[in-house]
Structures are given as structure tokens and as C-alpha cells.
mmJSON file of the N, C-alpha and C atoms, coordinates in Angstrom:
{"data_MODEL":{"atom_site":{
"group_PDB":["ATOM","ATOM","ATOM","ATOM","ATOM","ATOM","ATOM","ATOM","ATOM","ATOM","ATOM","ATOM","ATOM","ATOM","ATOM","ATOM","ATOM","ATOM","ATOM","ATOM","ATOM","ATOM","ATOM","ATOM","ATOM","ATOM","ATOM","ATOM","ATOM","ATOM","ATOM","ATOM","ATOM","ATOM","ATOM","ATOM","ATOM","ATOM","ATOM","ATOM","ATOM","ATOM","ATOM","ATOM","ATOM","ATOM","ATOM","ATOM","ATOM","ATOM","ATOM","ATOM","ATOM","ATOM","ATOM","ATOM","ATOM","ATOM","ATOM","ATOM","ATOM","ATOM","ATOM","ATOM","ATOM","ATOM","ATOM","ATOM","ATOM","ATOM","ATOM","ATOM","ATOM","ATOM","ATOM","ATOM","ATOM","ATOM","ATOM","ATOM","ATOM","ATOM","ATOM","ATOM","ATOM","ATOM","ATOM","ATOM","ATOM","ATOM","ATOM","ATOM","ATOM","ATOM","ATOM","ATOM","ATOM","ATOM","ATOM","ATOM","ATOM","ATOM","ATOM","ATOM","ATOM","ATOM","ATOM","ATOM","ATOM","ATOM","ATOM","ATOM","ATOM","ATOM","ATOM","ATOM","ATOM","ATOM","ATOM","ATOM","ATOM","ATOM","ATOM","ATOM","ATOM","ATOM","ATOM","ATOM","ATOM","ATOM","ATOM","ATOM","ATOM","ATOM","ATOM","ATOM","ATOM","ATOM","ATOM","ATOM","ATOM","ATOM","ATOM","ATOM","ATOM","ATOM","ATOM","ATOM","ATOM","ATOM","ATOM","ATOM","ATOM","ATOM","ATOM","ATOM","ATOM","ATOM","ATOM","ATOM","ATOM","ATOM","ATOM","ATOM","ATOM","ATOM","ATOM","ATOM","ATOM","ATOM","ATOM","ATOM","ATOM","ATOM","ATOM","ATOM","ATOM","ATOM","ATOM","ATOM","ATOM","ATOM","ATOM","ATOM","ATOM","ATOM","ATOM","ATOM","ATOM","ATOM","ATOM","ATOM","ATOM","ATOM","ATOM","ATOM","ATOM","ATOM","ATOM","ATOM","ATOM","ATOM","ATOM","ATOM"],
"id":[1,2,3,4,5,6,7,8,9,10,11,12,13,14,15,16,17,18,19,20,21,22,23,24,25,26,27,28,29,30,31,32,33,34,35,36,37,38,39,40,41,42,43,44,45,46,47,48,49,50,51,52,53,54,55,56,57,58,59,60,61,62,63,64,65,66,67,68,69,70,71,72,73,74,75,76,77,78,79,80,81,82,83,84,85,86,87,88,89,90,91,92,93,94,95,96,97,98,99,100,101,102,103,104,105,106,107,108,109,110,111,112,113,114,115,116,117,118,119,120,121,122,123,124,125,126,127,128,129,130,131,132,133,134,135,136,137,138,139,140,141,142,143,144,145,146,147,148,149,150,151,152,153,154,155,156,157,158,159,160,161,162,163,164,165,166,167,168,169,170,171,172,173,174,175,176,177,178,179,180,181,182,183,184,185,186,187,188,189,190,191,192,193,194,195,196,197,198,199,200,201,202,203,204],
"type_symbol":["N","C","C","N","C","C","N","C","C","N","C","C","N","C","C","N","C","C","N","C","C","N","C","C","N","C","C","N","C","C","N","C","C","N","C","C","N","C","C","N","C","C","N","C","C","N","C","C","N","C","C","N","C","C","N","C","C","N","C","C","N","C","C","N","C","C","N","C","C","N","C","C","N","C","C","N","C","C","N","C","C","N","C","C","N","C","C","N","C","C","N","C","C","N","C","C","N","C","C","N","C","C","N","C","C","N","C","C","N","C","C","N","C","C","N","C","C","N","C","C","N","C","C","N","C","C","N","C","C","N","C","C","N","C","C","N","C","C","N","C","C","N","C","C","N","C","C","N","C","C","N","C","C","N","C","C","N","C","C","N","C","C","N","C","C","N","C","C","N","C","C","N","C","C","N","C","C","N","C","C","N","C","C","N","C","C","N","C","C","N","C","C","N","C","C","N","C","C","N","C","C","N","C","C"],
"label_atom_id":["N","CA","C","N","CA","C","N","CA","C","N","CA","C","N","CA","C","N","CA","C","N","CA","C","N","CA","C","N","CA","C","N","CA","C","N","CA","C","N","CA","C","N","CA","C","N","CA","C","N","CA","C","N","CA","C","N","CA","C","N","CA","C","N","CA","C","N","CA","C","N","CA","C","N","CA","C","N","CA","C","N","CA","C","N","CA","C","N","CA","C","N","CA","C","N","CA","C","N","CA","C","N","CA","C","N","CA","C","N","CA","C","N","CA","C","N","CA","C","N","CA","C","N","CA","C","N","CA","C","N","CA","C","N","CA","C","N","CA","C","N","CA","C","N","CA","C","N","CA","C","N","CA","C","N","CA","C","N","CA","C","N","CA","C","N","CA","C","N","CA","C","N","CA","C","N","CA","C","N","CA","C","N","CA","C","N","CA","C","N","CA","C","N","CA","C","N","CA","C","N","CA","C","N","CA","C","N","CA","C","N","CA","C","N","CA","C","N","CA","C","N","CA","C","N","CA","C","N","CA","C","N","CA","C","N","CA","C"],
"label_alt_id":[null,null,null,null,null,null,null,null,null,null,null,null,null,null,null,null,null,null,null,null,null,null,null,null,null,null,null,null,null,null,null,null,null,null,null,null,null,null,null,null,null,null,null,null,null,null,null,null,null,null,null,null,null,null,null,null,null,null,null,null,null,null,null,null,null,null,null,null,null,null,null,null,null,null,null,null,null,null,null,null,null,null,null,null,null,null,null,null,null,null,null,null,null,null,null,null,null,null,null,null,null,null,null,null,null,null,null,null,null,null,null,null,null,null,null,null,null,null,null,null,null,null,null,null,null,null,null,null,null,null,null,null,null,null,null,null,null,null,null,null,null,null,null,null,null,null,null,null,null,null,null,null,null,null,null,null,null,null,null,null,null,null,null,null,null,null,null,null,null,null,null,null,null,null,null,null,null,null,null,null,null,null,null,null,null,null,null,null,null,null,null,null,null,null,null,null,null,null,null,null,null,null,null,null],
"label_comp_id":["MET","MET","MET","SER","SER","SER","ALA","ALA","ALA","GLU","GLU","GLU","LEU","LEU","LEU","ASP","ASP","ASP","THR","THR","THR","LEU","LEU","LEU","THR","THR","THR","GLN","GLN","GLN","LYS","LYS","LYS","VAL","VAL","VAL","GLU","GLU","GLU","GLU","GLU","GLU","THR","THR","THR","THR","THR","THR","THR","THR","THR","VAL","VAL","VAL","GLU","GLU","GLU","GLN","GLN","GLN","SER","SER","SER","ALA","ALA","ALA","ILE","ILE","ILE","GLU","GLU","GLU","LEU","LEU","LEU","LEU","LEU","LEU","ASN","ASN","ASN","GLY","GLY","GLY","LEU","LEU","LEU","SER","SER","SER","ALA","ALA","ALA","GLN","GLN","GLN","ILE","ILE","ILE","ALA","ALA","ALA","SER","SER","SER","LEU","LEU","LEU","LYS","LYS","LYS","ASN","ASN","ASN","ASP","ASP","ASP","PRO","PRO","PRO","VAL","VAL","VAL","LYS","LYS","LYS","LEU","LEU","LEU","GLN","GLN","GLN","ALA","ALA","ALA","LEU","LEU","LEU","SER","SER","SER","ASP","ASP","ASP","SER","SER","SER","LEU","LEU","LEU","GLY","GLY","GLY","ALA","ALA","ALA","LYS","LYS","LYS","SER","SER","SER","SER","SER","SER","GLU","GLU","GLU","LEU","LEU","LEU","ALA","ALA","ALA","ALA","ALA","ALA","ALA","ALA","ALA","ILE","ILE","ILE","GLN","GLN","GLN","ALA","ALA","ALA","ASN","ASN","ASN","THR","THR","THR","PRO","PRO","PRO","ALA","ALA","ALA","ALA","ALA","ALA"],
"label_asym_id":["A","A","A","A","A","A","A","A","A","A","A","A","A","A","A","A","A","A","A","A","A","A","A","A","A","A","A","A","A","A","A","A","A","A","A","A","A","A","A","A","A","A","A","A","A","A","A","A","A","A","A","A","A","A","A","A","A","A","A","A","A","A","A","A","A","A","A","A","A","A","A","A","A","A","A","A","A","A","A","A","A","A","A","A","A","A","A","A","A","A","A","A","A","A","A","A","A","A","A","A","A","A","A","A","A","A","A","A","A","A","A","A","A","A","A","A","A","A","A","A","A","A","A","A","A","A","A","A","A","A","A","A","A","A","A","A","A","A","A","A","A","A","A","A","A","A","A","A","A","A","A","A","A","A","A","A","A","A","A","A","A","A","A","A","A","A","A","A","A","A","A","A","A","A","A","A","A","A","A","A","A","A","A","A","A","A","A","A","A","A","A","A","A","A","A","A","A","A","A","A","A","A","A","A"],
"label_entity_id":["1","1","1","1","1","1","1","1","1","1","1","1","1","1","1","1","1","1","1","1","1","1","1","1","1","1","1","1","1","1","1","1","1","1","1","1","1","1","1","1","1","1","1","1","1","1","1","1","1","1","1","1","1","1","1","1","1","1","1","1","1","1","1","1","1","1","1","1","1","1","1","1","1","1","1","1","1","1","1","1","1","1","1","1","1","1","1","1","1","1","1","1","1","1","1","1","1","1","1","1","1","1","1","1","1","1","1","1","1","1","1","1","1","1","1","1","1","1","1","1","1","1","1","1","1","1","1","1","1","1","1","1","1","1","1","1","1","1","1","1","1","1","1","1","1","1","1","1","1","1","1","1","1","1","1","1","1","1","1","1","1","1","1","1","1","1","1","1","1","1","1","1","1","1","1","1","1","1","1","1","1","1","1","1","1","1","1","1","1","1","1","1","1","1","1","1","1","1","1","1","1","1","1","1"],
"label_seq_id":[1,1,1,2,2,2,3,3,3,4,4,4,5,5,5,6,6,6,7,7,7,8,8,8,9,9,9,10,10,10,11,11,11,12,12,12,13,13,13,14,14,14,15,15,15,16,16,16,17,17,17,18,18,18,19,19,19,20,20,20,21,21,21,22,22,22,23,23,23,24,24,24,25,25,25,26,26,26,27,27,27,28,28,28,29,29,29,30,30,30,31,31,31,32,32,32,33,33,33,34,34,34,35,35,35,36,36,36,37,37,37,38,38,38,39,39,39,40,40,40,41,41,41,42,42,42,43,43,43,44,44,44,45,45,45,46,46,46,47,47,47,48,48,48,49,49,49,50,50,50,51,51,51,52,52,52,53,53,53,54,54,54,55,55,55,56,56,56,57,57,57,58,58,58,59,59,59,60,60,60,61,61,61,62,62,62,63,63,63,64,64,64,65,65,65,66,66,66,67,67,67,68,68,68],
"pdbx_PDB_ins_code":[null,null,null,null,null,null,null,null,null,null,null,null,null,null,null,null,null,null,null,null,null,null,null,null,null,null,null,null,null,null,null,null,null,null,null,null,null,null,null,null,null,null,null,null,null,null,null,null,null,null,null,null,null,null,null,null,null,null,null,null,null,null,null,null,null,null,null,null,null,null,null,null,null,null,null,null,null,null,null,null,null,null,null,null,null,null,null,null,null,null,null,null,null,null,null,null,null,null,null,null,null,null,null,null,null,null,null,null,null,null,null,null,null,null,null,null,null,null,null,null,null,null,null,null,null,null,null,null,null,null,null,null,null,null,null,null,null,null,null,null,null,null,null,null,null,null,null,null,null,null,null,null,null,null,null,null,null,null,null,null,null,null,null,null,null,null,null,null,null,null,null,null,null,null,null,null,null,null,null,null,null,null,null,null,null,null,null,null,null,null,null,null,null,null,null,null,null,null,null,null,null,null,null,null],
"Cartn_x":[75.005,75.298,76.439,76.497,77.543,78.923,79.03,80.313,80.738,79.77,80.074,80.549,79.908,80.3,81.696,81.973,83.303,84.372,84.085,85.027,85.25,84.188,84.294,85.086,84.815,85.538,87.022,87.363,88.764,89.426,88.74,89.307,89.527,88.613,88.764,89.981,90.139,91.29,92.598,92.632,93.833,94.173,93.15,93.354,93.877,93.294,93.733,95.185,95.57,96.943,97.888,97.522,98.355,98.476,97.367,97.4,98.282,98.166,98.973,100.451,100.756,102.143,102.688,101.88,102.304,102.548,101.688,101.862,103.164,103.425,104.661,105.881,105.794,106.89,107.173,106.136,106.318,106.863,106.365,106.882,108.351,108.708,110.101,110.998,110.522,111.288,111.496,110.46,110.561,111.605,111.594,112.567,113.991,114.158,115.493,116.005,115.164,115.564,115.949,115.147,115.436,116.772,117.054,118.304,119.523,119.312,120.426,120.558,119.742,119.704,121.05,121.914,123.22,124.346,123.988,124.991,124.626,125.1,124.679,125.078,126.157,126.579,125.586,125.218,124.25,122.859,122.517,121.225,121.149,122.244,122.288,122.194,122.846,122.776,121.337,120.632,119.224,118.408,118.643,117.947,118.208,119.453,119.805,119.107,119.076,118.43,116.932,116.293,114.863,114.586,115.463,115.302,115.376,116.322,116.467,115.238,114.763,113.588,112.345,112.258,111.135,111.116,112.285,112.394,112.016,112.453,112.104,110.596,109.989,108.545,107.786,108.208,107.551,107.652,108.82,109.001,108.119,108.028,107.194,105.725,105.28,103.881,103.598,104.495,104.302,104.288,105.201,105.292,104.071,103.414,102.294,100.938,100.883,99.606,99.17,98.004,97.53,97.255,97.456,97.171,95.677,95.33,93.912,93.226],
"Cartn_y":[86.998,85.887,86.243,87.48,87.911,87.787,88.127,88.011,86.55,85.673,84.241,83.712,84.164,83.745,84.272,85.506,86.08,85.285,84.915,84.127,82.765,82.127,80.825,80.931,81.947,82.165,82.35,83.114,83.337,82.021,81.218,79.939,78.995,78.988,78.153,78.618,79.928,80.464,80.112,80.222,79.88,78.4,77.557,76.117,75.795,76.42,76.193,76.614,77.738,78.216,77.246,76.756,75.806,74.504,74.019,72.786,72.955,74.084,74.333,74.405,75.014,75.079,73.687,72.842,71.466,70.692,70.883,70.208,70.655,71.952,72.473,71.946,71.876,71.34,69.897,69.084,67.67,67.475,68.258,68.164,68.575,69.634,70.078,69.055,68.488,67.474,66.241,65.833,64.696,64.952,66.137,66.487,66.492,67.021,67.046,65.633,64.777,63.389,62.7,62.9,62.277,62.76,64.047,64.576,64.143,63.752,63.369,61.858,61.078,59.635,58.941,59.529,58.921,59.587,60.472,61.171,61.0,59.908,59.62,60.7,61.4,62.451,63.605,64.056,65.157,64.708,63.458,62.939,62.904,62.528,62.527,63.948,64.889,66.289,66.803,66.423,66.807,66.191,64.941,64.25,64.941,65.287,65.969,67.321,68.049,69.358,69.223,68.241,68.022,67.624,66.806,66.406,67.598,68.495,69.694,70.594,70.792,71.646,71.016,69.707,69.0,69.195,69.116,69.33,70.759,71.727,73.132,73.341,72.741,72.876,72.253,71.064,70.403,71.241,71.83,72.672,73.922,74.513,75.716,75.387,74.261,73.866,73.623,72.915,72.635,73.921,74.835,76.077,76.97,76.836,77.737,77.062,75.874,75.19,75.296,75.889,76.025,74.659,74.574,73.341,73.061,71.795,71.419,71.59],
"Cartn_z":[-0.596,-1.475,-2.411,-2.837,-3.756,-3.122,-1.858,-1.153,-1.048,-0.791,-0.706,-2.06,-3.126,-4.469,-4.806,-4.423,-4.653,-3.913,-2.675,-1.885,-2.524,-2.944,-3.592,-4.894,-5.666,-6.926,-6.661,-5.644,-5.295,-4.884,-4.093,-3.653,-4.833,-5.771,-6.964,-7.764,-7.918,-8.649,-7.944,-6.623,-5.871,-6.016,-5.934,-6.078,-7.468,-8.466,-9.841,-10.007,-9.429,-9.518,-8.83,-7.671,-6.941,-7.725,-8.257,-9.044,-10.273,-10.958,-12.148,-11.779,-10.655,-10.196,-9.915,-9.308,-9.016,-10.311,-11.291,-12.583,-13.233,-13.223,-13.804,-13.06,-11.747,-10.942,-11.313,-11.382,-11.71,-13.12,-14.06,-15.426,-15.487,-14.781,-14.752,-14.083,-13.004,-12.289,-13.165,-13.841,-14.747,-15.834,-16.399,-17.442,-16.89,-15.665,-15.053,-14.807,-14.293,-14.028,-15.337,-16.359,-17.651,-18.204,-18.037,-18.578,-17.769,-16.514,-15.636,-15.456,-16.13,-15.88,-16.1,-16.909,-17.161,-16.378,-15.457,-14.649,-13.17,-12.552,-11.172,-10.163,-10.386,-9.447,-9.467,-10.67,-10.775,-10.334,-10.606,-10.17,-8.643,-7.995,-6.537,-5.989,-6.658,-6.23,-6.316,-7.38,-7.511,-6.381,-6.102,-5.016,-3.679,-3.419,-2.171,-2.069,-3.169,-3.19,-2.917,-3.542,-3.312,-1.871,-1.308,0.092,1.028,0.765,1.6,1.487,0.266,0.07,0.698,0.614,1.202,2.714,3.325,4.77,5.145,4.334,4.589,4.493,3.482,3.305,4.47,4.891,6.011,7.28,7.519,8.708,8.627,7.452,7.288,7.504,6.988,7.174,8.643,9.306,10.726,11.537,11.233,11.993,11.783,10.648,10.337,10.4,10.978,11.131,12.598,12.806,14.191,14.817,16.104,16.83,16.783,16.73,16.648,17.977],
"occupancy":[1.0,1.0,1.0,1.0,1.0,1.0,1.0,1.0,1.0,1.0,1.0,1.0,1.0,1.0,1.0,1.0,1.0,1.0,1.0,1.0,1.0,1.0,1.0,1.0,1.0,1.0,1.0,1.0,1.0,1.0,1.0,1.0,1.0,1.0,1.0,1.0,1.0,1.0,1.0,1.0,1.0,1.0,1.0,1.0,1.0,1.0,1.0,1.0,1.0,1.0,1.0,1.0,1.0,1.0,1.0,1.0,1.0,1.0,1.0,1.0,1.0,1.0,1.0,1.0,1.0,1.0,1.0,1.0,1.0,1.0,1.0,1.0,1.0,1.0,1.0,1.0,1.0,1.0,1.0,1.0,1.0,1.0,1.0,1.0,1.0,1.0,1.0,1.0,1.0,1.0,1.0,1.0,1.0,1.0,1.0,1.0,1.0,1.0,1.0,1.0,1.0,1.0,1.0,1.0,1.0,1.0,1.0,1.0,1.0,1.0,1.0,1.0,1.0,1.0,1.0,1.0,1.0,1.0,1.0,1.0,1.0,1.0,1.0,1.0,1.0,1.0,1.0,1.0,1.0,1.0,1.0,1.0,1.0,1.0,1.0,1.0,1.0,1.0,1.0,1.0,1.0,1.0,1.0,1.0,1.0,1.0,1.0,1.0,1.0,1.0,1.0,1.0,1.0,1.0,1.0,1.0,1.0,1.0,1.0,1.0,1.0,1.0,1.0,1.0,1.0,1.0,1.0,1.0,1.0,1.0,1.0,1.0,1.0,1.0,1.0,1.0,1.0,1.0,1.0,1.0,1.0,1.0,1.0,1.0,1.0,1.0,1.0,1.0,1.0,1.0,1.0,1.0,1.0,1.0,1.0,1.0,1.0,1.0,1.0,1.0,1.0,1.0,1.0,1.0],
"B_iso_or_equiv":[0.0,0.0,0.0,0.0,0.0,0.0,0.0,0.0,0.0,0.0,0.0,0.0,0.0,0.0,0.0,0.0,0.0,0.0,0.0,0.0,0.0,0.0,0.0,0.0,0.0,0.0,0.0,0.0,0.0,0.0,0.0,0.0,0.0,0.0,0.0,0.0,0.0,0.0,0.0,0.0,0.0,0.0,0.0,0.0,0.0,0.0,0.0,0.0,0.0,0.0,0.0,0.0,0.0,0.0,0.0,0.0,0.0,0.0,0.0,0.0,0.0,0.0,0.0,0.0,0.0,0.0,0.0,0.0,0.0,0.0,0.0,0.0,0.0,0.0,0.0,0.0,0.0,0.0,0.0,0.0,0.0,0.0,0.0,0.0,0.0,0.0,0.0,0.0,0.0,0.0,0.0,0.0,0.0,0.0,0.0,0.0,0.0,0.0,0.0,0.0,0.0,0.0,0.0,0.0,0.0,0.0,0.0,0.0,0.0,0.0,0.0,0.0,0.0,0.0,0.0,0.0,0.0,0.0,0.0,0.0,0.0,0.0,0.0,0.0,0.0,0.0,0.0,0.0,0.0,0.0,0.0,0.0,0.0,0.0,0.0,0.0,0.0,0.0,0.0,0.0,0.0,0.0,0.0,0.0,0.0,0.0,0.0,0.0,0.0,0.0,0.0,0.0,0.0,0.0,0.0,0.0,0.0,0.0,0.0,0.0,0.0,0.0,0.0,0.0,0.0,0.0,0.0,0.0,0.0,0.0,0.0,0.0,0.0,0.0,0.0,0.0,0.0,0.0,0.0,0.0,0.0,0.0,0.0,0.0,0.0,0.0,0.0,0.0,0.0,0.0,0.0,0.0,0.0,0.0,0.0,0.0,0.0,0.0,0.0,0.0,0.0,0.0,0.0,0.0],
"pdbx_formal_charge":[null,null,null,null,null,null,null,null,null,null,null,null,null,null,null,null,null,null,null,null,null,null,null,null,null,null,null,null,null,null,null,null,null,null,null,null,null,null,null,null,null,null,null,null,null,null,null,null,null,null,null,null,null,null,null,null,null,null,null,null,null,null,null,null,null,null,null,null,null,null,null,null,null,null,null,null,null,null,null,null,null,null,null,null,null,null,null,null,null,null,null,null,null,null,null,null,null,null,null,null,null,null,null,null,null,null,null,null,null,null,null,null,null,null,null,null,null,null,null,null,null,null,null,null,null,null,null,null,null,null,null,null,null,null,null,null,null,null,null,null,null,null,null,null,null,null,null,null,null,null,null,null,null,null,null,null,null,null,null,null,null,null,null,null,null,null,null,null,null,null,null,null,null,null,null,null,null,null,null,null,null,null,null,null,null,null,null,null,null,null,null,null,null,null,null,null,null,null,null,null,null,null,null,null],
"auth_seq_id":[1,1,1,2,2,2,3,3,3,4,4,4,5,5,5,6,6,6,7,7,7,8,8,8,9,9,9,10,10,10,11,11,11,12,12,12,13,13,13,14,14,14,15,15,15,16,16,16,17,17,17,18,18,18,19,19,19,20,20,20,21,21,21,22,22,22,23,23,23,24,24,24,25,25,25,26,26,26,27,27,27,28,28,28,29,29,29,30,30,30,31,31,31,32,32,32,33,33,33,34,34,34,35,35,35,36,36,36,37,37,37,38,38,38,39,39,39,40,40,40,41,41,41,42,42,42,43,43,43,44,44,44,45,45,45,46,46,46,47,47,47,48,48,48,49,49,49,50,50,50,51,51,51,52,52,52,53,53,53,54,54,54,55,55,55,56,56,56,57,57,57,58,58,58,59,59,59,60,60,60,61,61,61,62,62,62,63,63,63,64,64,64,65,65,65,66,66,66,67,67,67,68,68,68],
"auth_comp_id":["MET","MET","MET","SER","SER","SER","ALA","ALA","ALA","GLU","GLU","GLU","LEU","LEU","LEU","ASP","ASP","ASP","THR","THR","THR","LEU","LEU","LEU","THR","THR","THR","GLN","GLN","GLN","LYS","LYS","LYS","VAL","VAL","VAL","GLU","GLU","GLU","GLU","GLU","GLU","THR","THR","THR","THR","THR","THR","THR","THR","THR","VAL","VAL","VAL","GLU","GLU","GLU","GLN","GLN","GLN","SER","SER","SER","ALA","ALA","ALA","ILE","ILE","ILE","GLU","GLU","GLU","LEU","LEU","LEU","LEU","LEU","LEU","ASN","ASN","ASN","GLY","GLY","GLY","LEU","LEU","LEU","SER","SER","SER","ALA","ALA","ALA","GLN","GLN","GLN","ILE","ILE","ILE","ALA","ALA","ALA","SER","SER","SER","LEU","LEU","LEU","LYS","LYS","LYS","ASN","ASN","ASN","ASP","ASP","ASP","PRO","PRO","PRO","VAL","VAL","VAL","LYS","LYS","LYS","LEU","LEU","LEU","GLN","GLN","GLN","ALA","ALA","ALA","LEU","LEU","LEU","SER","SER","SER","ASP","ASP","ASP","SER","SER","SER","LEU","LEU","LEU","GLY","GLY","GLY","ALA","ALA","ALA","LYS","LYS","LYS","SER","SER","SER","SER","SER","SER","GLU","GLU","GLU","LEU","LEU","LEU","ALA","ALA","ALA","ALA","ALA","ALA","ALA","ALA","ALA","ILE","ILE","ILE","GLN","GLN","GLN","ALA","ALA","ALA","ASN","ASN","ASN","THR","THR","THR","PRO","PRO","PRO","ALA","ALA","ALA","ALA","ALA","ALA"],
"auth_asym_id":["A","A","A","A","A","A","A","A","A","A","A","A","A","A","A","A","A","A","A","A","A","A","A","A","A","A","A","A","A","A","A","A","A","A","A","A","A","A","A","A","A","A","A","A","A","A","A","A","A","A","A","A","A","A","A","A","A","A","A","A","A","A","A","A","A","A","A","A","A","A","A","A","A","A","A","A","A","A","A","A","A","A","A","A","A","A","A","A","A","A","A","A","A","A","A","A","A","A","A","A","A","A","A","A","A","A","A","A","A","A","A","A","A","A","A","A","A","A","A","A","A","A","A","A","A","A","A","A","A","A","A","A","A","A","A","A","A","A","A","A","A","A","A","A","A","A","A","A","A","A","A","A","A","A","A","A","A","A","A","A","A","A","A","A","A","A","A","A","A","A","A","A","A","A","A","A","A","A","A","A","A","A","A","A","A","A","A","A","A","A","A","A","A","A","A","A","A","A","A","A","A","A","A","A"],
"auth_atom_id":["N","CA","C","N","CA","C","N","CA","C","N","CA","C","N","CA","C","N","CA","C","N","CA","C","N","CA","C","N","CA","C","N","CA","C","N","CA","C","N","CA","C","N","CA","C","N","CA","C","N","CA","C","N","CA","C","N","CA","C","N","CA","C","N","CA","C","N","CA","C","N","CA","C","N","CA","C","N","CA","C","N","CA","C","N","CA","C","N","CA","C","N","CA","C","N","CA","C","N","CA","C","N","CA","C","N","CA","C","N","CA","C","N","CA","C","N","CA","C","N","CA","C","N","CA","C","N","CA","C","N","CA","C","N","CA","C","N","CA","C","N","CA","C","N","CA","C","N","CA","C","N","CA","C","N","CA","C","N","CA","C","N","CA","C","N","CA","C","N","CA","C","N","CA","C","N","CA","C","N","CA","C","N","CA","C","N","CA","C","N","CA","C","N","CA","C","N","CA","C","N","CA","C","N","CA","C","N","CA","C","N","CA","C","N","CA","C","N","CA","C","N","CA","C","N","CA","C","N","CA","C","N","CA","C","N","CA","C"],
"pdbx_PDB_model_num":[1,1,1,1,1,1,1,1,1,1,1,1,1,1,1,1,1,1,1,1,1,1,1,1,1,1,1,1,1,1,1,1,1,1,1,1,1,1,1,1,1,1,1,1,1,1,1,1,1,1,1,1,1,1,1,1,1,1,1,1,1,1,1,1,1,1,1,1,1,1,1,1,1,1,1,1,1,1,1,1,1,1,1,1,1,1,1,1,1,1,1,1,1,1,1,1,1,1,1,1,1,1,1,1,1,1,1,1,1,1,1,1,1,1,1,1,1,1,1,1,1,1,1,1,1,1,1,1,1,1,1,1,1,1,1,1,1,1,1,1,1,1,1,1,1,1,1,1,1,1,1,1,1,1,1,1,1,1,1,1,1,1,1,1,1,1,1,1,1,1,1,1,1,1,1,1,1,1,1,1,1,1,1,1,1,1,1,1,1,1,1,1,1,1,1,1,1,1,1,1,1,1,1,1]
}}}
């Protein structure tokens, strides 16, 4: 039972870390958008950068997800 509890505790900590990272990402992104709202060129560059990273993340997830 102790091993199961340790595993569960670790998973909760990992989830909390991931959730906190997502919150920080969204807050940072919101601040960047707000600061660039009057500069369409820089705002587009941010959008392009996010699109590229999103594509990289999707490819990494697909490559590392076992077939069902």
C-alpha cells in the first residue's frame, strides 16, 4: 500500500507542476499580447512563433504516443 501511495503522491505532484506551468504560460502569454496590442508586426511575430511551437509539440506528442 505504501508503494501505491508513493506513486499516487508523485503523480499528484507532477500534475500540480504541469498545471502550474500552464498557468504561468498563459499569464505570460496574456502579458505579451497586452504589451504588443499596438504593434501588429510584433504581435504577428508572436503568433507565428506560437504556431511553430504548437506544431512542434503536436509532432512530439504524436511521435511519443503508442498506438492504441
